[in-house]
NUDODO-126040 format. One record per residue: x, y, z of N, C-alpha, C in turn. Coordinates in steps of 0.02 Angstrom, whole numbers. Atoms other than C-alpha are relative to their C-alpha. Example, Ala and Ser with C-alpha at 12.3 -4.5 7.8 and 13.67 -1.06 7.14 Angstrom:
REM residues 2
[pt [45, -59, 0], [615, -225, 390], [45, 60, 0]]
[pt [-42, -59, -3], [684, -53, 357], [-39, 55, 37]]
REM end
This chain:
REM residues 381
[pt [8, -72, -14], [1426, 636, -1048], [-5, 37, -67]]
[pt [15, -35, 60], [1352, 746, -1183], [26, 74, 6]]
[pt [-17, -72, 3], [1408, 920, -1239], [-56, 35, -37]]
[pt [55, -36, 31], [1266, 1040, -1273], [12, 77, 11]]
[pt [-4, -72, -11], [1239, 1228, -1282], [-42, 20, 62]]
[pt [35, -22, -61], [1185, 1320, -1124], [-72, 17, -15]]
[pt [68, -19, 17], [1031, 1384, -1215], [-47, -60, -5]]
[pt [41, 59, 3], [969, 1204, -1230], [-29, -21, 68]]
[pt [22, 22, -68], [950, 1186, -1040], [-16, 59, 43]]
[pt [9, -57, -42], [926, 1363, -982], [-32, 59, -37]]
[pt [24, -65, 25], [833, 1527, -1008], [48, 52, 28]]
[pt [-47, -51, -21], [950, 1676, -1003], [-34, 70, 0]]
[pt [32, -66, -9], [884, 1842, -937], [55, 50, 10]]
[pt [-49, -54, -9], [996, 1994, -966], [-25, 52, 46]]
[pt [22, -50, -47], [988, 2122, -827], [-10, 66, -32]]
[pt [11, -68, 22], [929, 2298, -847], [-12, 45, 61]]
[pt [4, -42, -59], [950, 2439, -724], [-64, 39, 1]]
[pt [61, -39, -8], [788, 2516, -660], [17, 76, 12]]
[pt [-10, -71, -14], [765, 2703, -634], [31, 8, 68]]
[pt [-36, -10, -63], [880, 2768, -498], [-44, 22, 57]]
[pt [43, -22, -56], [734, 2842, -401], [-38, -59, 29]]
[pt [31, 58, -31], [674, 2665, -369], [47, -39, 46]]
[pt [-48, 31, -44], [834, 2618, -276], [-12, 22, 73]]
[pt [3, -20, -69], [835, 2620, -86], [39, -49, 43]]
[pt [-35, 41, -47], [927, 2551, 64], [-45, -16, 60]]
[pt [47, 7, -55], [771, 2539, 172], [-38, -66, 0]]
[pt [34, 64, 2], [715, 2365, 123], [-66, 3, -38]]
[pt [63, -6, 39], [573, 2428, 10], [7, -34, -67]]
[pt [-3, 38, 62], [541, 2308, -133], [41, -63, 8]]
[pt [-39, 61, 0], [657, 2166, -176], [75, 18, -4]]
[pt [-72, -13, 6], [849, 2151, -167], [19, 18, -72]]
[pt [-24, -24, 67], [938, 2238, -313], [75, -12, -2]]
[pt [-70, 15, 10], [1102, 2168, -372], [25, 29, -68]]
[pt [-20, -36, 62], [1200, 2272, -498], [57, -34, -37]]
[pt [-58, 29, 32], [1357, 2172, -532], [41, -44, 47]]
[pt [-42, 46, -36], [1500, 2065, -469], [15, 28, 70]]
[pt [-16, -30, -65], [1531, 2187, -325], [-49, -20, 54]]
[pt [50, 22, -48], [1373, 2119, -244], [7, -74, 17]]
[pt [-6, 71, -11], [1432, 1939, -251], [33, -18, 66]]
[pt [-33, 29, -57], [1474, 1836, -99], [37, -63, -20]]
[pt [-34, 62, 17], [1556, 1664, -90], [-42, -42, -46]]
[pt [45, 37, 43], [1404, 1578, -164], [-63, 40, -15]]
[pt [59, -41, 8], [1257, 1696, -137], [17, 73, 7]]
[pt [-15, -71, -3], [1253, 1886, -162], [-20, 30, 66]]
[pt [14, -37, -63], [1251, 2008, -17], [-45, 59, -17]]
[pt [48, -55, 15], [1104, 2130, -9], [25, 65, 29]]
[pt [-18, -66, -20], [1154, 2312, -4], [-52, 49, -22]]
[pt [45, -48, 29], [1019, 2393, -108], [-66, -38, -18]]
[pt [66, 27, 17], [831, 2366, -141], [-28, 41, -58]]
[pt [34, -34, 55], [719, 2413, -287], [-76, -14, 6]]
[pt [71, 8, -7], [531, 2445, -276], [-38, 0, -67]]
[pt [30, 5, 67], [501, 2445, -466], [48, -33, -47]]
[pt [-51, 34, 41], [613, 2312, -544], [-22, -10, -71]]
[pt [14, 13, 70], [627, 2286, -730], [15, -72, -18]]
[pt [-20, 70, 14], [721, 2121, -741], [10, -37, 66]]
[pt [4, 37, -65], [696, 1988, -606], [33, -67, -10]]
[pt [-26, 69, -7], [793, 1833, -557], [-39, -36, 51]]
[pt [35, 41, -48], [706, 1692, -469], [49, -35, 48]]
[pt [-43, 38, -46], [772, 1594, -320], [27, -61, -39]]
[pt [-40, 53, 32], [904, 1465, -379], [22, 18, -71]]
[pt [-32, -21, 62], [940, 1561, -539], [74, 9, 11]]
[pt [-71, -14, -4], [1125, 1571, -574], [12, 71, -26]]
[pt [-15, -68, 20], [1184, 1751, -579], [72, 1, -27]]
[pt [-67, -4, 29], [1332, 1787, -693], [17, 73, -16]]
[pt [-25, -67, 15], [1434, 1947, -709], [14, 3, -77]]
[pt [-9, -5, 73], [1423, 2003, -891], [38, 64, -21]]
[pt [-42, -58, 11], [1521, 2166, -873], [61, -4, 45]]
[pt [-64, 8, -33], [1701, 2178, -817], [-5, 6, 76]]
[pt [-29, 62, 27], [1751, 2070, -732], [-54, -48, -21]]
[pt [51, 45, 25], [1653, 1943, -834], [10, -71, 23]]
[pt [-2, 73, -10], [1611, 1762, -795], [-8, -22, 71]]
[pt [10, 23, -69], [1599, 1762, -605], [-73, -19, 12]]
[pt [67, 24, -11], [1446, 1670, -539], [-17, -3, 74]]
[pt [31, 10, -65], [1334, 1667, -385], [-68, -33, -12]]
[pt [67, 28, 6], [1166, 1586, -349], [-48, 45, 38]]
[pt [52, -41, -32], [1012, 1691, -310], [-34, -43, 54]]
[pt [34, 36, -53], [944, 1636, -142], [-69, 28, 17]]
[pt [66, -29, -7], [786, 1739, -163], [-18, 36, -66]]
[pt [19, -41, 57], [687, 1836, -294], [37, 66, 4]]
[pt [-38, -62, -3], [789, 1989, -342], [-2, 35, -67]]
[pt [-6, -40, 61], [808, 2129, -468], [73, -2, -21]]
[pt [-69, -1, 24], [961, 2121, -579], [12, 57, -49]]
[pt [-20, -54, 43], [1050, 2268, -660], [37, -25, -59]]
[pt [-32, 19, 63], [1143, 2273, -824], [66, -34, 6]]
[pt [-63, 32, -10], [1302, 2205, -750], [-7, -76, 9]]
[pt [13, 73, -13], [1220, 2032, -725], [-49, -27, -49]]
[pt [55, 38, 33], [1118, 1902, -811], [-22, -54, 49]]
[pt [26, 57, -39], [1010, 1767, -734], [-5, -60, -48]]
[pt [3, 62, 39], [1028, 1589, -797], [-47, -49, 35]]
[pt [53, 41, -32], [870, 1488, -760], [3, -70, -30]]
[pt [-11, 68, 23], [901, 1302, -773], [-67, -38, -3]]
[pt [60, 40, 7], [766, 1182, -835], [-6, -50, 56]]
[pt [13, 42, -59], [687, 1066, -706], [32, -68, -4]]
[pt [-31, 68, 5], [769, 907, -772], [76, 6, 6]]
[pt [-72, -8, -11], [941, 976, -729], [11, 31, 70]]
[pt [-15, -25, -68], [1026, 1018, -562], [35, 67, -8]]
[pt [-29, -67, 8], [1058, 1205, -551], [69, 5, 31]]
[pt [-65, -4, -35], [1204, 1179, -430], [54, -33, -44]]
[pt [-48, 31, 46], [1288, 1063, -557], [21, 52, -53]]
[pt [-16, -49, 53], [1276, 1198, -691], [41, 58, 31]]
[pt [-39, -52, -35], [1339, 1326, -564], [74, -20, 5]]
[pt [-70, 23, -5], [1495, 1222, -530], [32, -2, -69]]
[pt [-30, 4, 67], [1520, 1193, -715], [19, 69, -26]]
[pt [-12, -66, 28], [1508, 1377, -758], [61, 34, 35]]
[pt [-59, -28, -31], [1646, 1417, -631], [63, -20, -39]]
[pt [-58, 24, 38], [1763, 1322, -751], [11, 35, -66]]
[pt [-4, -31, 66], [1728, 1431, -904], [15, 76, 4]]
[pt [-12, -71, -7], [1773, 1602, -833], [55, 25, -48]]
[pt [-55, -20, 44], [1939, 1612, -930], [-22, 2, -72]]
[pt [24, 3, 68], [1852, 1561, -1091], [-45, 60, -14]]
[pt [45, -58, 10], [1720, 1696, -1067], [39, 66, -3]]
[pt [-39, -61, 1], [1852, 1827, -1032], [32, 11, -68]]
[pt [-28, -5, 68], [1934, 1787, -1200], [-51, 19, -51]]
[pt [53, -14, 48], [1766, 1802, -1287], [-31, 70, 12]]
[pt [27, -66, -16], [1723, 1969, -1204], [23, 53, -48]]
[pt [-18, -55, 47], [1725, 2129, -1306], [-1, 65, 38]]
[pt [-1, -66, -31], [1756, 2311, -1268], [73, 20, 18]]
[pt [-71, -21, -12], [1919, 2410, -1262], [10, 28, 69]]
[pt [-6, -28, -68], [1883, 2498, -1095], [-28, -49, 51]]
[pt [32, 46, -47], [1758, 2388, -1004], [-24, -61, -39]]
[pt [19, 60, 38], [1744, 2210, -1066], [-70, -24, 22]]
[pt [67, 25, -14], [1571, 2131, -1078], [-14, -61, -45]]
[pt [23, 56, 42], [1485, 1976, -1145], [-75, 8, -12]]
[pt [70, -8, 16], [1317, 1971, -1233], [-39, -66, 5]]
[pt [43, 60, -6], [1172, 1849, -1237], [19, -53, -48]]
[pt [-19, 49, 50], [1231, 1766, -1395], [60, -42, 25]]
[pt [-57, 37, -25], [1397, 1720, -1315], [-23, -48, 57]]
[pt [24, 40, -56], [1307, 1654, -1160], [-39, -61, -27]]
[pt [41, 54, 26], [1184, 1550, -1260], [43, -55, -31]]
[pt [-41, 48, 34], [1328, 1465, -1350], [56, -30, 41]]
[pt [-47, 32, -45], [1427, 1413, -1197], [-10, -75, -5]]
[pt [2, 74, 0], [1468, 1228, -1213], [-3, -26, 71]]
[pt [9, 30, -67], [1409, 1127, -1062], [2, -75, -7]]
[pt [-4, 73, -4], [1459, 948, -1025], [-51, -23, 50]]
[pt [56, 17, -42], [1307, 864, -953], [-15, -75, 4]]
[pt [23, 68, -11], [1250, 698, -879], [-73, 2, 19]]
[pt [71, 2, -22], [1079, 638, -824], [-4, 30, 72]]
[pt [13, -36, -61], [1000, 718, -670], [28, -40, 62]]
[pt [-27, 42, -55], [1050, 570, -555], [75, 11, 10]]
[pt [-72, -6, -2], [1232, 584, -600], [19, 74, 21]]
[pt [-14, -69, -19], [1227, 776, -586], [-6, 10, 76]]
[pt [12, -6, -71], [1157, 761, -412], [59, -30, 41]]
[pt [-56, 33, -35], [1296, 640, -359], [63, 44, -3]]
[pt [-58, -42, 8], [1428, 756, -428], [-5, 61, 46]]
[pt [11, -58, -44], [1353, 904, -333], [16, -19, 72]]
[pt [-12, 22, -68], [1357, 804, -172], [75, -5, 16]]
[pt [-72, 9, -10], [1541, 761, -193], [34, 69, 2]]
[pt [-30, -65, 2], [1589, 940, -239], [-20, 41, 61]]
[pt [23, -36, -61], [1486, 1012, -96], [40, -22, 61]]
[pt [-38, 25, -57], [1575, 899, 28], [74, 24, -3]]
[pt [-68, -22, 8], [1746, 946, -42], [6, 74, 15]]
[pt [0, -72, -13], [1701, 1132, -38], [-9, 14, 74]]
[pt [13, -8, -71], [1640, 1112, 143], [64, -6, 39]]
[pt [-64, 9, -33], [1811, 1049, 194], [45, 62, -9]]
[pt [-37, -61, 13], [1892, 1200, 110], [-26, 57, 43]]
[pt [28, -54, -40], [1773, 1319, 197], [19, -5, 74]]
[pt [-18, 10, -69], [1810, 1241, 366], [71, 18, 14]]
[pt [-71, -14, -8], [1996, 1252, 342], [12, 76, -1]]
[pt [-6, -73, 5], [1981, 1435, 289], [-25, 33, 65]]
[pt [26, -28, -63], [1877, 1471, 445], [49, -9, 57]]
[pt [-51, 12, -52], [2013, 1392, 553], [57, 50, -8]]
[pt [-54, -49, 11], [2144, 1503, 473], [-21, 69, 20]]
[pt [25, -65, -21], [2036, 1657, 498], [-4, 5, 75]]
[pt [3, 2, -71], [2014, 1604, 680], [68, 15, 31]]
[pt [-69, -14, -24], [2204, 1607, 702], [15, 73, -8]]
[pt [-11, -73, 9], [2208, 1785, 633], [-35, 39, 54]]
[pt [38, -32, -53], [2074, 1834, 758], [34, -12, 68]]
[pt [-35, 16, -63], [2174, 1749, 897], [57, 49, 9]]
[pt [-55, -50, -5], [2323, 1862, 859], [-26, 68, 19]]
[pt [30, -65, -16], [2213, 2016, 862], [-22, 2, 72]]
[pt [23, 2, -68], [2137, 1961, 1026], [58, 5, 50]]
[pt [-59, -1, -44], [2307, 1930, 1103], [32, 69, 2]]
[pt [-27, -69, 1], [2365, 2102, 1048], [-40, 46, 47]]
[pt [43, -42, -43], [2217, 2186, 1134], [11, -19, 73]]
[pt [-9, 23, -68], [2242, 2078, 1288], [66, 26, 31]]
[pt [-66, -20, -25], [2427, 2127, 1302], [10, 75, 1]]
[pt [-15, -74, 6], [2420, 2310, 1248], [-60, 44, 7]]
[pt [58, -40, -7], [2240, 2368, 1255], [-12, 46, -59]]
[pt [14, -45, 54], [2179, 2513, 1152], [16, 73, 21]]
[pt [-24, -68, -13], [2226, 2697, 1138], [-47, 41, 43]]
[pt [48, -39, -37], [2065, 2764, 1210], [3, -9, 75]]
[pt [0, 16, -72], [2076, 2676, 1378], [70, -2, 29]]
[pt [-69, 6, -20], [2263, 2639, 1389], [4, -23, 74]]
[pt [2, 24, -67], [2234, 2536, 1546], [68, -18, 27]]
[pt [-66, 18, -23], [2418, 2488, 1553], [45, 61, 5]]
[pt [-38, -63, -4], [2475, 2671, 1549], [64, -1, -40]]
[pt [-59, -2, 44], [2594, 2642, 1404], [10, 71, -29]]
[pt [-16, -63, 35], [2679, 2790, 1323], [-32, -1, -70]]
[pt [28, -7, 66], [2584, 2848, 1169], [43, 50, -40]]
[pt [-47, -40, 40], [2696, 2917, 1031], [-22, 3, -72]]
[pt [9, -1, 72], [2691, 2969, 850], [42, -57, -31]]
[pt [-30, 55, 31], [2738, 2826, 737], [74, 14, -20]]
[pt [-68, -16, 23], [2892, 2917, 671], [51, -3, 59]]
[pt [-44, 5, -57], [2964, 2914, 849], [34, -69, 4]]
[pt [-26, 69, -4], [2990, 2727, 829], [38, -20, -62]]
[pt [-33, 17, 64], [3072, 2739, 659], [59, 47, -11]]
[pt [-54, -42, 22], [3233, 2805, 585], [-19, 38, -64]]
[pt [19, -31, 62], [3145, 2845, 421], [-68, -28, -22]]
[pt [62, 20, 33], [2973, 2843, 341], [-1, 34, -68]]
[pt [-3, -28, 68], [2974, 2864, 153], [-47, -42, -45]]
[pt [39, 41, 47], [2891, 2791, -3], [41, -12, -63]]
[pt [-34, 19, 58], [2936, 2722, -171], [4, 52, -55]]
[pt [-11, -46, 55], [2974, 2803, -338], [-65, 30, -22]]
[pt [59, -36, 16], [2848, 2934, -391], [-17, -2, -74]]
[pt [14, 4, 73], [2862, 2907, -579], [-3, -72, -23]]
[pt [7, 70, 24], [2808, 2752, -673], [65, -22, -36]]
[pt [-63, 22, 31], [2965, 2653, -718], [-10, -34, -67]]
[pt [3, 43, 61], [3004, 2562, -879], [8, -71, 23]]
[pt [0, 70, -23], [2960, 2382, -846], [40, -44, -48]]
[pt [-37, 50, 39], [3064, 2234, -905], [-29, -69, 11]]
[pt [27, 68, -6], [3025, 2051, -929], [32, -39, 57]]
[pt [-34, 29, -56], [3149, 2005, -795], [45, 54, 30]]
[pt [-43, -49, -34], [3268, 2092, -675], [-13, 5, 73]]
[pt [12, -8, -73], [3235, 2165, -503], [-74, 11, 12]]
[pt [70, -8, -15], [3060, 2148, -428], [-17, 72, 16]]
[pt [25, -69, -13], [2959, 2309, -424], [-68, -9, 35]]
[pt [58, 15, -42], [2830, 2305, -283], [-48, 57, 6]]
[pt [52, -48, -10], [2665, 2395, -278], [-53, -28, 48]]
[pt [50, 19, -49], [2507, 2384, -171], [-25, -72, -12]]
[pt [28, 68, 14], [2443, 2225, -258], [44, -55, 27]]
[pt [-45, 51, -20], [2597, 2132, -201], [6, -8, 76]]
[pt [0, 7, -73], [2569, 2160, -15], [-70, 7, 31]]
[pt [65, -9, -29], [2381, 2181, 3], [-31, -58, 35]]
[pt [20, 59, -40], [2367, 2007, 77], [29, 4, 70]]
[pt [-34, -4, -64], [2472, 2066, 224], [67, -34, 0]]
[pt [-65, 31, 5], [2624, 1974, 160], [32, 27, -67]]
[pt [-36, -19, 62], [2758, 2025, 33], [5, -60, -46]]
[pt [0, 56, 48], [2735, 1917, -121], [28, 23, -69]]
[pt [-33, -18, 64], [2838, 1917, -281], [-30, -35, -59]]
[pt [25, 43, 54], [2732, 1795, -384], [-25, 38, -59]]
[pt [31, -37, 56], [2641, 1925, -488], [26, 71, -7]]
[pt [-25, -68, 2], [2753, 2076, -472], [30, 16, -68]]
[pt [-32, -23, 61], [2826, 2179, -613], [77, 3, 14]]
[pt [-73, -4, -7], [3014, 2197, -646], [27, 62, -33]]
[pt [-35, -58, 29], [3133, 2339, -681], [75, -21, -8]]
[pt [-70, 15, 13], [3314, 2344, -739], [41, 13, 65]]
[pt [-43, -10, -57], [3456, 2333, -612], [25, 72, 3]]
[pt [-22, -69, 3], [3514, 2504, -670], [-53, 47, 33]]
[pt [54, -41, -30], [3345, 2582, -627], [-5, -12, 77]]
[pt [3, 17, -70], [3340, 2490, -461], [54, 35, 40]]
[pt [-56, -32, -36], [3510, 2554, -410], [-9, 75, 9]]
[pt [16, -71, -7], [3448, 2730, -441], [-53, 11, 54]]
[pt [56, -9, -48], [3288, 2708, -340], [20, -10, 72]]
[pt [-16, 19, -69], [3367, 2628, -187], [46, 50, 35]]
[pt [-38, -52, -33], [3477, 2779, -157], [-43, 40, 50]]
[pt [49, -37, -43], [3320, 2859, -82], [-40, -47, 43]]
[pt [45, 47, -33], [3219, 2705, -33], [24, -70, -10]]
[pt [-26, 68, 6], [3306, 2539, 1], [-34, -45, 53]]
[pt [32, 46, -48], [3194, 2405, 80], [50, -52, 23]]
[pt [-44, 50, -29], [3286, 2286, 196], [-39, -45, 48]]
[pt [35, 48, -43], [3239, 2134, 300], [-13, 34, 68]]
[pt [20, -31, -63], [3143, 2189, 456], [-35, 67, -6]]
[pt [34, -64, 12], [3073, 2348, 378], [-75, -17, -5]]
[pt [72, 7, 9], [2885, 2377, 368], [-21, 35, -65]]
[pt [31, -30, 58], [2791, 2406, 206], [-72, 17, 19]]
[pt [68, -22, -19], [2624, 2498, 215], [-35, 29, -63]]
[pt [38, -25, 58], [2495, 2522, 76], [-29, 68, 14]]
[pt [22, -68, -13], [2456, 2706, 57], [-42, 31, -55]]
[pt [38, -24, 56], [2366, 2727, -109], [-48, -55, -24]]
[pt [49, 47, 26], [2207, 2645, -176], [-48, -26, 52]]
[pt [54, 25, -43], [2058, 2554, -104], [26, -42, 57]]
[pt [-27, 44, -53], [2168, 2436, -3], [54, 34, 38]]
[pt [-48, -37, -41], [2263, 2572, 88], [-2, -26, 72]]
[pt [-2, 16, -70], [2318, 2538, 268], [18, -71, 19]]
[pt [-19, 69, -13], [2388, 2362, 254], [76, -2, 10]]
[pt [-70, 6, -10], [2559, 2329, 334], [25, -71, -16]]
[pt [-32, 64, 11], [2682, 2190, 290], [73, 7, 21]]
[pt [-69, 1, -20], [2851, 2142, 356], [44, -22, -58]]
[pt [-50, 25, 49], [3001, 2128, 238], [35, -58, 34]]
[pt [-28, 61, -30], [3050, 1949, 276], [51, -34, -46]]
[pt [-47, 30, 47], [3177, 1923, 140], [60, 46, -10]]
[pt [-60, -41, 17], [3352, 1981, 91], [2, 17, -74]]
[pt [1, -12, 72], [3302, 1987, -91], [-7, 76, -16]]
[pt [2, -71, 22], [3329, 2155, -176], [-66, 14, -37]]
[pt [60, -22, 38], [3173, 2248, -236], [-8, 75, 8]]
[pt [16, -72, -3], [3111, 2425, -269], [-74, 8, 12]]
[pt [69, -15, -18], [2948, 2509, -218], [-29, 54, -45]]
[pt [35, -55, 33], [2817, 2612, -308], [-25, 48, 52]]
[pt [23, -52, -46], [2746, 2770, -230], [-60, -21, 41]]
[pt [60, 24, -36], [2590, 2676, -176], [16, -36, 65]]
[pt [-21, 37, -60], [2690, 2590, -39], [50, 42, 41]]
[pt [-47, -35, -45], [2771, 2672, 112], [48, -48, 31]]
[pt [-52, 41, -30], [2930, 2605, 190], [19, 31, 68]]
[pt [-18, -21, -67], [2961, 2613, 378], [63, -36, 23]]
[pt [-62, 29, -27], [3137, 2586, 443], [-2, 9, 76]]
[pt [12, -2, -71], [3118, 2542, 626], [62, 9, 43]]
[pt [-55, -2, -48], [3226, 2582, 774], [0, -68, 37]]
[pt [4, 71, -21], [3260, 2397, 806], [14, -8, 75]]
[pt [-17, 7, -72], [3326, 2428, 984], [-62, 13, 45]]
[pt [59, -15, -40], [3155, 2489, 1042], [-64, -26, -26]]
[pt [63, 24, 28], [3027, 2411, 926], [11, -64, -38]]
[pt [-1, 65, 34], [2993, 2236, 863], [-45, 4, -62]]
[pt [41, -5, 61], [2931, 2225, 681], [-68, -34, 4]]
[pt [63, 36, -7], [2798, 2098, 726], [-50, 40, 40]]
[pt [45, -42, -40], [2728, 2211, 861], [-27, 59, -41]]
[pt [22, -62, 34], [2725, 2366, 750], [-46, -18, -60]]
[pt [45, 21, 56], [2645, 2269, 605], [-70, -7, 27]]
[pt [68, 10, -29], [2501, 2218, 721], [-30, 64, 24]]
[pt [25, -67, -23], [2489, 2393, 793], [-31, 36, -59]]
[pt [25, -36, 60], [2467, 2459, 616], [-61, -34, -32]]
[pt [61, 35, 22], [2334, 2327, 582], [-58, 14, 45]]
[pt [51, -8, -52], [2239, 2376, 737], [-55, 50, -21]]
[pt [55, -45, 15], [2073, 2464, 733], [18, 72, 18]]
[pt [-23, -69, -21], [2156, 2615, 823], [34, 35, -59]]
[pt [-37, -30, 55], [2274, 2647, 678], [-44, 3, -65]]
[pt [44, -1, 59], [2146, 2600, 545], [-46, 59, 1]]
[pt [44, -56, -6], [2029, 2733, 611], [37, 66, -16]]
[pt [-42, -59, 15], [2171, 2861, 604], [11, 6, -77]]
[pt [-11, 0, 74], [2207, 2811, 424], [-66, 21, -37]]
[pt [64, -18, 33], [2021, 2825, 376], [-13, 75, 8]]
[pt [10, -71, -10], [2017, 3000, 449], [45, 44, -43]]
[pt [-51, -40, 32], [2173, 3060, 361], [5, -12, -76]]
[pt [-8, 17, 71], [2153, 2980, 189], [-26, 59, -43]]
[pt [18, -56, 46], [2146, 3108, 47], [-20, -29, -67]]
[pt [15, 21, 69], [2085, 3100, -131], [-75, -14, -10]]
[pt [71, 10, 16], [1911, 3104, -211], [-10, -68, -37]]
[pt [7, 61, 39], [1937, 2963, -336], [41, -57, 30]]
[pt [-45, 51, -25], [2088, 2865, -276], [24, 19, 69]]
[pt [-22, -17, -66], [2117, 2862, -88], [77, 3, 4]]
[pt [-71, -9, -4], [2291, 2923, -40], [18, 24, 72]]
[pt [-25, -18, -66], [2377, 2927, 130], [69, 33, -9]]
[pt [-62, -34, 7], [2515, 3057, 137], [48, -20, 55]]
[pt [-51, 19, -50], [2679, 3019, 226], [-5, 41, 62]]
[pt [2, -45, -57], [2659, 3169, 339], [-52, -23, 50]]
[pt [53, 24, -43], [2498, 3093, 407], [19, -68, 32]]
[pt [-23, 63, -27], [2571, 2918, 425], [49, 10, 57]]
[pt [-51, -14, -53], [2713, 2989, 528], [-33, 19, 66]]
[pt [35, -23, -60], [2586, 3062, 650], [-45, -51, 32]]
[pt [43, 51, -30], [2492, 2900, 681], [20, -12, 74]]
[pt [-15, 14, -70], [2476, 2873, 869], [0, -76, 14]]
[pt [-8, 72, -19], [2537, 2705, 935], [31, -4, 70]]
[pt [-32, 12, -66], [2592, 2629, 1100], [74, -11, -10]]
[pt [-71, 17, -2], [2776, 2619, 1144], [12, -42, 62]]
[pt [-7, 45, -61], [2773, 2469, 1265], [72, -23, 7]]
[pt [-67, 27, -10], [2929, 2392, 1338], [19, -52, -54]]
[pt [-20, 45, 52], [3030, 2295, 1208], [-9, -73, 20]]
[pt [10, 67, -25], [3020, 2141, 1319], [-71, -26, -11]]
[pt [70, 20, 10], [2831, 2140, 1306], [-14, -8, -76]]
[pt [7, 7, 73], [2840, 2168, 1118], [29, -68, -23]]
[pt [-33, 62, 19], [2958, 2018, 1103], [-43, -59, 22]]
[pt [44, 50, -24], [2840, 1914, 1207], [-57, -10, -48]]
[pt [55, 6, 48], [2698, 1954, 1088], [24, -30, -66]]
[pt [-29, 26, 62], [2810, 1918, 939], [11, -75, 3]]
[pt [-7, 72, -9], [2850, 1746, 1009], [-66, -36, -10]]
[pt [67, 28, 6], [2665, 1710, 1022], [-22, -2, -73]]
[pt [18, -3, 71], [2635, 1765, 842], [38, -51, -40]]
[pt [-40, 49, 36], [2777, 1656, 780], [-27, -72, 10]]
[pt [29, 66, -13], [2699, 1503, 864], [-66, -7, -39]]
[pt [62, 2, 39], [2531, 1544, 785], [15, -7, -75]]
[pt [-18, 4, 70], [2615, 1569, 617], [21, -68, -23]]
[pt [-22, 68, 16], [2690, 1396, 623], [-62, -44, -11]]
[pt [63, 38, 9], [2516, 1322, 648], [-37, 21, -62]]
[pt [34, -29, 58], [2445, 1437, 515], [30, -28, -65]]
[pt [-34, 27, 57], [2577, 1379, 392], [-21, -71, -17]]
[pt [21, 70, 10], [2528, 1197, 416], [-73, 0, -26]]
[pt [70, -2, 24], [2344, 1242, 393], [-5, 25, -71]]
[pt [1, -27, 68], [2379, 1343, 235], [25, -54, -50]]
[pt [-25, 56, 43], [2476, 1194, 166], [-56, -51, -8]]
[pt [57, 45, 5], [2328, 1083, 205], [-56, 29, -45]]
[pt [51, -33, 42], [2210, 1210, 125], [18, -6, -77]]
[pt [-20, 7, 71], [2314, 1205, -37], [-14, -70, -24]]
[pt [16, 70, 21], [2297, 1015, -39], [-73, -10, -11]]
[pt [72, 7, 6], [2111, 1027, -13], [-24, 34, -65]]
[pt [20, -36, 61], [2094, 1155, -154], [24, -37, -63]]
[pt [-26, 41, 57], [2202, 1047, -270], [-46, -60, -11]]
[pt [45, 56, 6], [2090, 900, -230], [-68, 20, -30]]
[pt [63, -24, 26], [1934, 1002, -265], [5, 12, -76]]
[pt [-11, -14, 70], [2003, 1059, -432], [5, -64, -42]]
[pt [-5, 64, 34], [2046, 880, -477], [-67, -34, -4]]
[pt [70, 28, 0], [1870, 822, -430], [-41, 34, -55]]
[pt [38, -37, 51], [1797, 959, -541], [19, -24, -69]]
[pt [-22, 23, 66], [1901, 906, -688], [-23, -69, -17]]
[pt [24, 69, 11], [1860, 723, -667], [-74, -3, -9]]
[pt [74, 1, 4], [1676, 759, -639], [-23, 20, -67]]
[pt [24, -28, 63], [1658, 861, -797], [31, -36, -61]]
[pt [-25, 44, 53], [1757, 734, -898], [-33, -68, 3]]
[pt [38, 61, -5], [1637, 597, -846], [39, -58, 34]]
[pt [-43, 50, -30], [1768, 506, -740], [-21, -17, 72]]
[pt [20, 15, -69], [1680, 510, -570], [-54, -52, 5]]
[pt [58, 48, 1], [1517, 421, -607], [-18, -17, -72]]
[pt [25, 21, 67], [1449, 323, -754], [-73, 20, -11]]
REM end
């Protein structure tokens, strides 16, 4: 396996944004991709077209994000116009473009370190041309692509199964409780605050962070729908003790994202671990005798509540849901027995989901191992 520069096997075309009056959403011209925000899993998603493109990528060109975030890659599945946030990497015919695509996914961290700019990082053509690529002959490249494609397919199928379980829970919720517009079960409709003892939010001023101490939770730590401590910041115990006088999260409470692009995501506090909250997260203390946390979490995930959140969100730049609006969200107040029945169903689904997520982790670890072995010349001679 040889190590060469990317410029030896590819032509690199830096993107350039055309005049804004050539943009359209009507399908006139060719697809126009501006940056990483247009990327899909492998191929970009078309949102905009351009009828007078300046820089063009061909089908099977590798598209790379060259402005923050740098290094992400997709494959062009058609002729398209590329803006200044992207470059097109056109691989020579005696190499497999998919092999180079897979290889380039491994150099993202390296490119991030090489990027420049104090506000928005970017990489230039010179950096791209000098990317080191480990390469084999075309026959071996093709074999490696086949193996990696198969491994990726298993990952995609497992992810689809996990997503199907999420949809199953949503379907079961609708089946048992219906929607607010029709209310076929004639459930009582109440303001969300009726089902709570308190709705508040975290500290409104930015704290002084520490390298260790008490976890300090913000939107990013729950935007998956679960409370996660892996990447959270920390504050001193003294600061925490001050903050929890007003807002003390406890097991069984609901957290709800209220600031930023990912507003409207609920999560259950499923731990006894002490932590504090930032203002971007609301805290709901439920009346446990009349409401099940699992039910209310799903109710707050529902399209009914999401629409209410979308209507009430404030802010021109950064979306912001105010507590007074969250308190007024309309939800069903079904019998606690029915809520508990739904919660039992969700718990059974979660057990299956846990096993699938564990299997997914194993598949992803296997894929990463295959990638490492492939690009070290250990899979095929």
